[in-house]
C-alpha positions, -999 to +999 in steps of 0.1 A: -001-001+001+015+035-012+009+060+013+004+097+000+019+123+025+003+155+021-005+186+049-044+172+044-035+136+055-018+146+084-044+170+097-069+137+106-070+119+134-043+092+137-043+059+152-012+034+158-016+019+124-021+051+103+016+065+120+030+031+117+021+030+076+033+069+075+066+056+087+069+024+070+065+049+039+090+073+051+115+045+060+110+029+025+124+064+010+144+073+037+129+106+041+128+111+078+148+150+073+125+159+041+096+152+062+105+170+090+113+201+069+082+199+057+053+190+078+068+197+117+069+234+117+033+236+099+015+266+111-019+242+117-007+222+153-023+191+145-004+185+113+031+194+131+019+174+159+010+143+137+041+147+114+063+144+149+044+114+158+054+097+126+089+106+134+086+090+169+082+058+151+115+059+139+147+043+153+171+064+169+195+055+141+169+065+114+161+096+140+196+110+136+185+120+100+176+148+120+208+159+134+214+192+111+181+200+126+181+195+163+182+234+170+154+240+147+136+211+169+149+226+201+132+263+188+102+248+180+097+233+212+104+268+234+086+283+210+051+260+204+018+270+220+011+231+217+017+212+242+016+177+223+043+196+194+062+203+229+060+171+241+068+151+209+097+175+192+115+175+230+112+136+228+130+137+194+158+159+207+164+138+232+174+112+210+194+129+187+234+132+196+248+161+220+279+173+225+297+193+246+297+220+218+257+217+217+246+237+247+227+263+244+217+281+270+187+292+260+176+258+262+193+252+292+174+274+310+142+260+291+143+227+305+150+239+341+117+259+343+101+233+326+111+201+346+097+226+379+067+237+366+040+217+379+018+236+356+038+214+324+026+180+319+047+153+331+061+138+301+074+175+290+091+177+327+104+142+327+122+148+293+131+187+301+148+169+328+164+147+307+178+171+283+189+194+316+207+163+326+224+154+293+234+188+291+249+195+326+270+160+322+295+181+306+303+207+328+308+196+366+296+229+382+262+226+362+260+192+372+258+199+404+232+225+401+213+204+385+218+178+411+211+206+441+181+216+425+168+178+419+173+170+452+150+203+470+120+196+448+092+195+466+084+162+448+054+152+466+037+173+435+053+157+407+037+124+386+054+093+387+074+098+351+093+131+364+096+112+402+114+082+378+134+104+359+145+128+386+153+097+409+176+079+376+199+109+375+200+109+410+215+074+414+234+080+383+214+055+366+201+076+331+229+072+304 
């Protein structure tokens, strides 16, 4: 079955089967980067959300094709008003390679703020915590500050996903 991907097709509601079919179509033509550039930044949040959801089906190796637009994905996460687009774009960024030279202080500040925001979705809080850890691990002074922040969190206000990410960081079991 050949799947034609357009903005119109991405406006629909997608279940797992539809998302997998679109993913398989992208995989067959190795079009992850072109797909992302065309649909992830769409003004229609439903199109962007569905495009990002399809991309989350890819393996880490396949997602590495998005490395050239990692900064654009972080900008999208920081500027979107749509929580699903924020969560999905952060999940993709979290799966991309990050090196010492990739530290963006604005993005680190965003992650630190959103990981502590009890009004934020737990999925966003947890992935922001993981991303903050990945950025801080290259800098001992930042890592110490992150650990102090995590240790002093009023943990009773957070959902299990956030508690788990926090504990994994503090226990040294997060990669």
